[in-house]
Structures are given as C-alpha cells and as structure tokens.
VEXZATI-537492 format. One line per 10 residues: number of its first residue (from 1); their letters; for each residue x, y, z of C-alpha. Coordinates in steps of 0.2 Angstrom, whole numbers, plus 5000, padded with zeros to 4 digits. Last residue first. Example, Ala and Ser with C-alpha at 12.3 -4.5 7.8 and 13.67 -1.06 7.14 Angstrom:
BEGIN
2> sa> 5068:4995:5036 ~ 5062:4978:5039
# end
This chain:
BEGIN
498> earsfaasie> 5062:4752:4317 ~ 5066:4741:4332 ~ 5082:4734:4323 ~ 5088:4752:4319 ~ 5085:4757:4337 ~ 5096:4742:4343 ~ 5110:4747:4331 ~ 5110:4765:4337 ~ 5111:4758:4355 ~ 5126:4747:4351
488> kemddfllrk> 5135:4761:4342 ~ 5132:4772:4358 ~ 5140:4757:4368 ~ 5155:4757:4356 ~ 5158:4776:4359 ~ 5158:4778:4377 ~ 5144:4782:4390 ~ 5144:4767:4401 ~ 5157:4768:4414 ~ 5160:4787:4417
478> nyqyyrpcdy> 5142:4792:4415 ~ 5137:4776:4425 ~ 5147:4783:4440 ~ 5142:4801:4438 ~ 5124:4796:4439 ~ 5128:4783:4453 ~ 5136:4797:4464 ~ 5120:4808:4463 ~ 5125:4826:4469 ~ 5109:4836:4468
468> eqlfkvcyfn> 5110:4854:4462 ~ 5116:4852:4444 ~ 5107:4835:4444 ~ 5091:4845:4445 ~ 5095:4856:4430 ~ 5100:4841:4420 ~ 5084:4831:4424 ~ 5074:4847:4420 ~ 5081:4849:4403 ~ 5082:4831:4398
458> tnletvfivm> 5098:4827:4388 ~ 5110:4820:4401 ~ 5096:4810:4410 ~ 5091:4803:4393 ~ 5109:4797:4391 ~ 5108:4789:4408 ~ 5092:4779:4405 ~ 5098:4775:4387 ~ 5115:4768:4394 ~ 5105:4758:4407
448> eqsdgfaaem> 5095:4751:4394 ~ 5111:4747:4384 ~ 5116:4736:4399 ~ 5126:4737:4415 ~ 5112:4730:4426 ~ 5095:4728:4417 ~ 5081:4724:4430 ~ 5090:4726:4447 ~ 5101:4740:4441 ~ 5087:4749:4432
438> fdfghelkqa> 5076:4747:4448 ~ 5089:4754:4460 ~ 5093:4768:4448 ~ 5075:4773:4448 ~ 5075:4772:4467 ~ 5089:4784:4468 ~ 5080:4796:4456 ~ 5065:4795:4468 ~ 5076:4798:4483 ~ 5081:4814:4475
428> ahefdqefrs> 5063:4820:4472 ~ 5060:4817:4491 ~ 5075:4827:4495 ~ 5069:4841:4485 ~ 5052:4840:4493 ~ 5060:4841:4510 ~ 5070:4856:4505 ~ 5054:4864:4498 ~ 5045:4861:4515 ~ 5059:4869:4524
418> sdeafqdrlf> 5058:4885:4513 ~ 5040:4886:4516 ~ 5042:4885:4534 ~ 5056:4898:4534 ~ 5044:4909:4524 ~ 5031:4908:4537 ~ 5044:4912:4551 ~ 5050:4927:4542 ~ 5032:4934:4540 ~ 5029:4931:4559
408> dwggnketmq> 5045:4940:4563 ~ 5040:4954:4551 ~ 5023:4957:4560 ~ 5009:4947:4566 ~ 4991:4952:4570 ~ 4986:4933:4569 ~ 4972:4936:4556 ~ 4982:4950:4547 ~ 4998:4940:4545 ~ 4988:4925:4540
398> ahyheladll> 4979:4934:4526 ~ 4995:4943:4521 ~ 5005:4927:4519 ~ 4990:4919:4509 ~ 4990:4935:4498 ~ 5009:4933:4496 ~ 5007:4915:4491 ~ 4993:4918:4479 ~ 5003:4932:4471 ~ 5018:4921:4468
388> kqyrlndrrt> 5007:4907:4461 ~ 4999:4919:4449 ~ 5016:4927:4444 ~ 5023:4910:4441 ~ 5008:4905:4430 ~ 5010:4920:4419 ~ 5029:4917:4417 ~ 5025:4899:4412 ~ 5013:4905:4398 ~ 5026:4916:4392
378> llekqkkeew> 5026:4935:4396 ~ 5030:4950:4386 ~ 5013:4953:4379 ~ 5014:4972:4383 ~ 4998:4971:4392 ~ 5004:4955:4401 ~ 5020:4964:4406 ~ 5010:4979:4414 ~ 4998:4967:4422 ~ 5012:4958:4431
368> eaqtekillf> 5020:4973:4437 ~ 5004:4980:4443 ~ 5000:4964:4453 ~ 5018:4965:4460 ~ 5015:4983:4466 ~ 4998:4978:4473 ~ 5006:4964:4483 ~ 5020:4975:4489 ~ 5007:4988:4495 ~ 4998:4974:4505
358> lrssdnpekr> 5015:4969:4513 ~ 5017:4987:4519 ~ 4999:4988:4525 ~ 5002:4972:4536 ~ 5019:4979:4542 ~ 5013:4996:4547 ~ 5027:5009:4544 ~ 5022:5013:4526 ~ 5032:5026:4517 ~ 5046:5025:4531
348> slepdqfrkl> 5046:5006:4529 ~ 5047:5008:4510 ~ 5062:5019:4511 ~ 5071:5007:4524 ~ 5068:4992:4512 ~ 5063:4977:4524 ~ 5048:4972:4513 ~ 5059:4974:4497 ~ 5069:4958:4504 ~ 5052:4950:4506
338> vnmlqeiqve> 5048:4952:4488 ~ 5065:4944:4483 ~ 5063:4930:4495 ~ 5045:4926:4488 ~ 5053:4926:4470 ~ 5067:4914:4476 ~ 5054:4902:4484 ~ 5044:4902:4468 ~ 5059:4898:4457 ~ 5063:4884:4469
328> kelieqfesg> 5045:4878:4468 ~ 5046:4878:4449 ~ 5062:4868:4450 ~ 5054:4855:4461 ~ 5039:4853:4449 ~ 5050:4851:4434 ~ 5060:4838:4444 ~ 5045:4828:4447 ~ 5039:4829:4429 ~ 5056:4824:4423
318> lkslllgvls> 5056:4809:4435 ~ 5039:4803:4429 ~ 5044:4805:4411 ~ 5061:4796:4414 ~ 5053:4781:4422 ~ 5040:4780:4408 ~ 5053:4782:4395 ~ 5063:4768:4402 ~ 5047:4757:4402 ~ 5044:4762:4384
308> lkedfparaa> 5062:4757:4379 ~ 5060:4741:4388 ~ 5044:4738:4378 ~ 5053:4742:4362 ~ 5067:4730:4366 ~ 5056:4715:4369 ~ 5053:4711:4388 ~ 5064:4697:4397 ~ 5073:4710:4409 ~ 5057:4720:4412
298> qdcvhekiig> 5047:4704:4417 ~ 5061:4699:4428 ~ 5061:4716:4437 ~ 5043:4715:4439 ~ 5044:4698:4446 ~ 5057:4704:4459 ~ 5047:4718:4465 ~ 5054:4736:4468 ~ 5044:4746:4480 ~ 5055:4762:4482
288> slieevqydn> 5043:4776:4478 ~ 5050:4777:4461 ~ 5045:4759:4458 ~ 5028:4761:4465 ~ 5025:4776:4454 ~ 5031:4766:4439 ~ 5018:4753:4441 ~ 5025:4740:4429 ~ 5010:4732:4422 ~ 4998:4748:4422
278> qykyylelyn> 5011:4759:4413 ~ 5015:4745:4401 ~ 4997:4743:4397 ~ 4995:4761:4394 ~ 5010:4761:4382 ~ 5003:4745:4373 ~ 4987:4755:4369 ~ 4997:4770:4364 ~ 5007:4759:4352 ~ 4991:4754:4343
268> afdkaikphq> 4986:4772:4342 ~ 5003:4777:4336 ~ 5002:4764:4321 ~ 4985:4769:4316 ~ 4989:4788:4316 ~ 5005:4784:4306 ~ 4996:4773:4293 ~ 4981:4785:4292 ~ 4992:4801:4289 ~ 4984:4817:4295
258> lyqimverda> 4991:4815:4312 ~ 4980:4828:4321 ~ 4962:4822:4317 ~ 4970:4805:4313 ~ 4974:4803:4331 ~ 4956:4806:4337 ~ 4949:4792:4326 ~ 4963:4781:4331 ~ 4959:4782:4350 ~ 4961:4796:4363
248> kkglreyiem> 4952:4789:4378 ~ 4943:4800:4391 ~ 4945:4800:4410 ~ 4945:4819:4410 ~ 4963:4821:4416 ~ 4968:4808:4403 ~ 4959:4818:4390 ~ 4968:4834:4395 ~ 4985:4826:4393 ~ 4980:4818:4376
238> lrsldewgrp> 4974:4835:4370 ~ 4990:4843:4374 ~ 5000:4829:4366 ~ 4989:4830:4350 ~ 4994:4849:4348 ~ 5012:4844:4350 ~ 5012:4830:4338 ~ 5003:4840:4325 ~ 5015:4855:4327 ~ 5029:4843:4324
228> taflkgdvtt> 5021:4837:4308 ~ 5012:4821:4302 ~ 5007:4821:4284 ~ 4997:4814:4269 ~ 4996:4825:4253 ~ 4984:4821:4240 ~ 4974:4805:4236 ~ 4985:4800:4222 ~ 4999:4801:4235 ~ 5012:4814:4241
218> eiycfyqkki> 5020:4810:4258 ~ 5025:4822:4272 ~ 5033:4816:4287 ~ 5040:4826:4302 ~ 5042:4815:4317 ~ 5037:4800:4308 ~ 5055:4795:4303 ~ 5060:4795:4321 ~ 5050:4779:4324 ~ 5058:4772:4340
208> nlysliaphl> 5062:4788:4349 ~ 5046:4794:4341 ~ 5035:4782:4351 ~ 5044:4786:4367 ~ 5042:4805:4365 ~ 5024:4803:4360 ~ 5020:4791:4375 ~ 5029:4804:4386 ~ 5016:4817:4383 ~ 5025:4834:4380
198> qetqayekwv> 5033:4841:4395 ~ 5038:4858:4387 ~ 5056:4856:4391 ~ 5055:4838:4385 ~ 5047:4843:4369 ~ 5060:4857:4366 ~ 5074:4844:4368 ~ 5065:4832:4357 ~ 5063:4845:4344 ~ 5082:4848:4343
188> dfnpevmikk> 5085:4829:4342 ~ 5071:4827:4329 ~ 5078:4839:4316 ~ 5067:4847:4303 ~ 5076:4858:4291 ~ 5076:4877:4290 ~ 5083:4888:4276 ~ 5087:4906:4281 ~ 5087:4920:4269 ~ 5093:4937:4273
178> irdltvvdfe> 5085:4948:4260 ~ 5089:4961:4247 ~ 5098:4950:4234 ~ 5083:4938:4235 ~ 5072:4952:4229 ~ 5083:4956:4214 ~ 5086:4938:4210 ~ 5067:4934:4208 ~ 5057:4926:4221 ~ 5048:4909:4217
168> rvsknyeppn> 5030:4908:4220 ~ 5023:4894:4231 ~ 5005:4889:4228 ~ 5009:4870:4226 ~ 5014:4869:4244 ~ 5026:4857:4252 ~ 5038:4853:4238 ~ 5039:4872:4234 ~ 5047:4876:4250 ~ 5036:4884:4264
158> gaavivwgep> 5036:4903:4269 ~ 5042:4915:4283 ~ 5045:4933:4284 ~ 5054:4943:4297 ~ 5054:4962:4296 ~ 5063:4972:4310 ~ 5053:4986:4318 ~ 5065:5000:4324 ~ 5059:5013:4311 ~ 5041:5011:4307
148> iphngftkcq> 5037:5001:4291 ~ 5034:5013:4277 ~ 5017:5018:4270 ~ 5015:5022:4252 ~ 5009:5004:4247 ~ 5016:4993:4261 ~ 5034:4998:4263 ~ 5050:4990:4268 ~ 5058:4994:4250 ~ 5063:4977:4244
138> lfqlmtpalt> 5053:4965:4255 ~ 5038:4975:4254 ~ 5039:4979:4236 ~ 5040:4960:4232 ~ 5025:4958:4243 ~ 5015:4971:4234 ~ 5020:4963:4217 ~ 5013:4946:4224 ~ 4996:4953:4230 ~ 4987:4952:4213
128> esvcniedif> 4994:4935:4209 ~ 4989:4928:4226 ~ 5001:4925:4240 ~ 5010:4909:4244 ~ 5028:4916:4245 ~ 5024:4926:4261 ~ 5016:4912:4270 ~ 5019:4921:4287 ~ 5023:4940:4289 ~ 5031:4944:4306
118> ligeklgste> 5034:4962:4310 ~ 5046:4962:4325 ~ 5048:4975:4338 ~ 5054:4992:4343 ~ 5044:5007:4351 ~ 5036:4996:4365 ~ 5023:5007:4374 ~ 5011:4992:4374 ~ 4995:5000:4368 ~ 5002:5014:4357
108> ikdyiaavie> 5016:5004:4350 ~ 5005:4990:4346 ~ 4992:5001:4337 ~ 5007:5009:4327 ~ 5011:4991:4321 ~ 4993:4987:4317 ~ 4992:5003:4307 ~ 5006:4996:4296 ~ 4997:4980:4293 ~ 4980:4988:4290
98> smtyrtvpye> 4989:4999:4277 ~ 4986:5017:4279 ~ 4973:5025:4267 ~ 4978:5027:4249 ~ 4979:5042:4238 ~ 4972:5045:4220 ~ 4974:5063:4214 ~ 4960:5075:4209 ~ 4970:5090:4202 ~ 4971:5108:4207
88> angystqqif> 4979:5122:4196 ~ 4991:5136:4199 ~ 5007:5125:4201 ~ 5001:5108:4207 ~ 4987:5109:4220 ~ 4980:5092:4226 ~ 4962:5087:4228 ~ 4961:5070:4236 ~ 4952:5055:4229 ~ 4952:5039:4239
78> plgiasqrth> 4961:5022:4238 ~ 4960:5008:4251 ~ 4976:5002:4260 ~ 4991:4993:4255 ~ 4988:4976:4263 ~ 4969:4977:4266 ~ 4967:4982:4248 ~ 4978:4969:4241 ~ 4968:4956:4250 ~ 4974:4947:4266
68> htitysvlgi> 4972:4930:4273 ~ 4987:4924:4263 ~ 4997:4936:4272 ~ 4997:4927:4289 ~ 5001:4942:4300 ~ 5010:4944:4316 ~ 5014:4960:4326 ~ 5027:4957:4339 ~ 5034:4970:4352 ~ 5051:4969:4361
58> qcekaiqemi> 5057:4961:4377 ~ 5071:4952:4368 ~ 5066:4936:4376 ~ 5048:4939:4373 ~ 5050:4944:4355 ~ 5061:4929:4352 ~ 5049:4917:4359 ~ 5034:4923:4349 ~ 5045:4922:4333 ~ 5051:4905:4338
48> qtkgvgppgi> 5032:4899:4337 ~ 5029:4905:4320 ~ 5044:4895:4312 ~ 5040:4880:4323 ~ 5042:4865:4311 ~ 5023:4864:4307 ~ 5025:4867:4289 ~ 5042:4864:4281 ~ 5055:4878:4280 ~ 5060:4895:4273
38> llvprqrivp> 5063:4910:4285 ~ 5066:4926:4276 ~ 5074:4939:4286 ~ 5072:4957:4280 ~ 5089:4966:4276 ~ 5094:4980:4288 ~ 5104:4990:4276 ~ 5091:5003:4272 ~ 5088:5004:4291 ~ 5106:5010:4294
28> iayngfqdky> 5116:4997:4304 ~ 5122:5006:4319 ~ 5105:5013:4323 ~ 5106:5030:4329 ~ 5106:5035:4347 ~ 5121:5046:4347 ~ 5133:5034:4355 ~ 5128:5021:4342 ~ 5113:5010:4343 ~ 5110:4991:4342
18> lyaeitnkie> 5092:4987:4335 ~ 5098:4979:4319 ~ 5112:4969:4329 ~ 5100:4962:4342 ~ 5087:4958:4328 ~ 5101:4948:4319 ~ 5107:4939:4334 ~ 5089:4934:4338 ~ 5086:4928:4320 ~ 5102:4918:4320
8> ekarkinm> 5098:4910:4337 ~ 5080:4905:4331 ~ 5088:4897:4316 ~ 5100:4887:4326 ~ 5085:4880:4336 ~ 5075:4878:4320 ~ 5088:4867:4312 ~ 5100:4873:4298
# end
C-alpha cells in the first residue's frame, strides 16, 4: 500500500487499541494489541507519518533508531542485588531500567500524556547481540525485564532486504504476533503531500516528467546509487533558502541530496531551463493581467516539456497565493474566536477594564501555546499560526492602550482586518482569472489546458480556494475537457517526454 493508506491504517489501529469500555479498560487487551511493523524503502516517509499521527491523535511519541543502541542501553545495565530465598541470601543479577522504557516515563512526566506511540526504526537491521532483544520486544512488549507502559502502542519500521544488506528476517513465531504493513512508493500520493507542503515547483515539474526518478535505487559495481522522496524534500528546502539568499544550487549541490550522478546532473540541467522559463515568461506579469501576444506565441510553439514547466510555474504561483489567503482566513477566524471570549460576561466581571481584559486573553493564549509546545503536539504550521495570532493580539493591545480605546475600537480594528482579507481574496481570485486568460490565449482547448485544470483539481490549496470562490471557467473546462480520451492523450504526451 502507499504511505497515505499506511498512515490511515496505523492511525485506525492506534484509535482501536486506545479505545476503552465503560469501565475504563482497554477494549482490546494489551496482550492482543499487536505491534505494527512498517516495512518500506528508505526515505518514503515512515518516520514522518509517525510524527503526524501522534499530533493528530494528541498523544505522545518516543522515537528511537535502534541501530544506534547497544544491548546494554536497550535492556539496561546489570547489577548484583542480595535476594533472600528461604532462609538463605544469594547474589542475583538484576538490570537497571532500559533507556528506551525510561524515555517513555520521562515523556509521561514532562508532557502529562499517559498514552502514546513508541516508534522503533530500523528494527530489522540490529546487530547479532541485539537481535534476540528485538524479538523479545516484539513478542512480549518488554525490554529486558521492563514492560512497555500500558497505553503506549508499539510501532516498528524497517527496510526490505533489497535496500539494506544488514536486514534480518523475522521468524514465523514473531511474524504471527505483529501487524505487518508493506509500503510501496507512490508518486501521486507524494505529489499531493509535496503540493500541500509547497515543495519547490521545479522539483514537482521535473518529477511530473521523470516520475521514475521520484524513488530510484540502483545497485552498481560502485555500490548503491539512489534518489529518495526524503532527498527531494530536503533539497527543496535548501533550494528555497538559496533563492532567498541569492545563491545558486548547481550540480555539486544536487548530488549531495540526490546521490545518483545521472539524476543529479539531469535535474541540474532542468533547473537551468526552469529558471530561464521563469525569466522568459514573467509569470507574475501574466497573473497580474499583463498578457503579451509574443509571449503567448512563444508558449504555443514551445516543446511539450517547456509548456509543462510553464503550466507548473503558473500553478505554483497560484498555489502559493491561495495558501497565503487561506492562512489569512485561519488567522481571522482565530482572532474572532479570541474576541468572542473578550465579550464573555464571566471574564468581564473578572476584569472590567477592556485593555486589561485583552492583556489577560493574550496571556491565556500564550499559556495555551506553551502547553501544547511542551507536549510536542504542534506542527510547524500550528506554531507559526500561534505566533501570528499573538502578534496580531499584541498589536491590537498596543493600539488600544495608545488610543485609550475600548470594545468599539477593538471591533473596528477587527473589521478593518476582515475587510483587507476580503480584498486580498478578491485579488487572488483575479490572478486565477488571469491565469485562465493566458491559458486560453496561448493554448485554447488543448492538453495543456487539461493539465492546468487537472492540477487545480489535485492541488490542496487550489481545491480549498475553489470551494470558496465560484470560478465559472474552472467548472466549464472541467465539464468540457476532463474526459477519458483527453486523459489518454496526456498520458501519451508524458510518455513521449520521458
């Protein structure tokens, strides 16, 4: 299955394992809660989905790469303890608590979360001395003599043998006690994630043409050469910052992330062309409504891969615009929720002064943010949203104090922000309309228009925006162009480009 379905399966498993009956007991007894074993190629996102699941389920996460551990750190260190048996005392070997089990109790103490996930990565690549411990762990849910705390679900991950020569096969006894999930790389699923996370458009455009390089591992006489989804994502983040710093990511940079010389060289060459197309077509001008005839003619005569890159540039700019708008909408909603609390009668009695009451709400919001950060329940985006919310509230408070205003002043400030959001939303809608203007002028009812509309249908932020903005041409082209024989034509065009 693909990584998206695997995430859903693991999340469902955790919800089932943590479900309690009317007496507060786990409906599935701990002894019947099979550890989940996730097997898939490196870089496909196994570790990443565990972090997402923990945050979405609002539970703790303790993560270990077991190949970094020795037998002693996994099961604890031995010590001698005098123990009475009958009328005699004997020195008996005991063990200190496993570092891994102790980490779970530390997480419970620091976060207050009594339930969570213990994630053990590379479990099938352990040393010979640690292998029996891992089998005991999967079969009995213990490290040495120390059981995993109740309420903590075990998830382990590993690579198939073809990707790692250190892989150890599990015996039938162990396999019969686990829930095994096999993960295969899937470009369409990864692309959906990449669009949501706003990965560099050049990477998405390139992989649309060269899908076979999305997750590519080759064994040669010189060893393994590879490009993984993780490599593409990390390269994307570096490229984004390089562009802000005015630096160039060349072939030597590419090969640091795409450890396959042919792919690194091919993408470096493509990136040069991508920047050229960006300069030649001036996408910002197009989306602002400046559509020049010679640019349309150039696009119409361009080879297919250049047309595809141009469509990718347009969609990337629109996606970024829509993401920004949707984030502003979230901020407006968050501000509105805080201001609703401002009018709460109980809070008004507690703090009659308007300025002091707003300051109190800021402190409460700050405390809420700090608590969630301490529990590690926030995504990077959630953190940023809290920062923006607090900045806006502090600005309101500063203005309110300076002008000696009250509730009416606060309400007017929020109304101004809401009005600016509406203007920004309309501006984004106009950019979409200008995008259609250019596509019609350059390509008409062609496969390029089908690609444009299809990508609007699959891009997370485009879909969210179009749920709120009624764009007649979007629905028109969906109805006219997106039918089976046109999809076959696109597939054939992609095949030719490859």
